[in-house]
N, C-alpha and C positions, 0 to 999 in steps of 0.2 A: 407483429413485432412488439407491440406494447405488452402483450401477455408474456413474451419471453423476457423482456426487460424487467417486468414485475417479478417473475419467478426467479430470475438470476439474483436480484438484489434481496428478494424476500428470503431466499435460502441463506444468503450471507447474514442478513439481519437475525435470523433464527439461530444459526449455528455459529455465529461469530462471537463466541464467548471469550472474554479476556480483553475487550477494548478494541479500539480502532486498529492499532498495528497488528493485533492478532487476527484481525479479519482480512488483512491484505492478501494472505495466501488463498483465502476463500474467494475473494474477488478475482484474483488471477486465474484460479481454477475455472470459474464461471465464464469470464470474458475471453480468456485465451484458449483454454483447453476444451471447454464444453461448447461454447457458441462460436468460437473462432471470430470474434468481433475485432480482435487485436492480435498482433504478433507479440512475442515476448519483449522485443525491442520497443514497440509502441507502448506496451504496458509499463515497462521500466521508465521510459521518458515521461509518460503521464504521471507515474508515481513520483518521480523526482520533482516535476513542476508542482504537483499538488502539495508536496511537502514544504515548498517555499511559501505557500499561502496560509493564512490563519484559518483555524477551524478544524473540526474533526476530519480525519483523512478519508474515512469510508463514505461520508456524505458527499465530499468533494468528488471522489471517484464515481459514485453513483450518479451524481448530477452531470458530470462531464460525459461519462460513457453513455448514460441514458440520452443525453442531448445528441451525442454523435450518432446514435443509432435511431433515435425517434424524435428529434427536434425538441421544442419546448415541452411538449407533453411527455416525451421520453425522459427528460430531466426531472420533471415533477414526479413522474411515475417511479423512477429509480430512487429518488430521495425518499418518497413516501414508503416504498417497499422496504427500504433498509432501516428507516427510523421507526415506523409504526409498530412492527413486531417487538422491537426492543422496548419501546415505551410502554406498550401494553403488558409485556412480560414483567417489566420492572414494577409496574403497579401491582400486578398479580402476585409476584414473588415477594415483594416487600411486605405486602399485606399478610402473606402466610409466614414468611421467615421471621417477621417481627414477633410473632407469637412463640417461636421456637429458637430465638437467637442464642440462648445459653446451651442448647443441645450440641453435643460433639459432632453429630452428623452434618450440622450446618457448616462448621469450619472445614470438616473433611470434604464436603462437596466442592468447596472452592479450591482447596489444596489439591484435590485429585485431578482437576482439569488442567492445572498449570503445566505438568509435564507434556501433555498432548499439545498445548499451545506452543510450548518450547520447540517441539519437533516440527510443527507446522512452520514456525518462523525460521528454523534451521534449514528446512528443505527449500524454502523460498530464497533465503540468503545464499545458499550454495548455488542455486540456479542463476542468481545475479552475478556471483563470482565467476562461474564458468563462462557466462556470456561476456563479462568484462574481459576475462582472460583471452577469449577468442577475438574480441574487437580491438582491445588496446594492446594486447600482449601481456604475458604473465609478469614481467618485471614492473611495468607501469601499474598493473592491477595490484600487485603486492605492495608497491610503494604507496598507492592511494589508500589501501586498507590500513597500512601502518600509520600513514599521515592522518587519516580520519580518526583512527583510534586515539592517537595522541591529542589531536585538536578537540575531539568530542569528549573523550574519557578523562584525559589528564587536565587539559586546559579548561574544560567545561563550556566551550563555545556552543551556542544554540545550533542545532542541526540546520535550521532554516538559513542561518547566516552562511554556513559552510556550503550548502547546496546553491544558494544565490551567488556566492563568489565563484563557484565552479561553473555555473551557467553563464555568468558574465565572461569568465575566462574563455569558455568555449565559443561564445559569440564573437569576441574580439580577436580570437586566434585566426591567423590567416589560413586559408584553405591550402593544404599541402600541394594540390594540383596547380593552383595559381602561383604558389611560391616557386614551384619547379619551372613554370612558364617564364616567370620573371628572371630567374637565374639563367635560363637557356637563351634569352633574347639579348 
């Protein structure tokens, strides 16, 4: 199991170009589609909770998922596998790129990867929208999307605050089955 945890997060660390959010689709691919360690719903819940906590998103995911699959050693393994490649590559690339920072191919390298990262994020986002539409219904899903766009994009509220408020609202909301029991008695 430890080897699988290492490989899953090592691949994310190596190919997760563009920062933490850009690596989320790669984590989802590894833990949901490749290894079947989580369902899409479990991954979505884990991602939502991880977003409410401080720190880089992929290290939190690696730590939690590694722990859930392999205990404390799995958590350490997952975090090491996702951080070490990036740290080593940063040292190597920065040493090389600093010598060629004025070359056009250096800026072209970064700009060329952005469209691919955009597609990865779009595919993951569409998957979450479809799942929400199936679970909540499309009217509520569209209302949440518009509300989140206004709160995050127009009002500039931090995403962690929005997610925390939604989690609290979900926790204090009465269970529909219990509500129906109360009205029938």
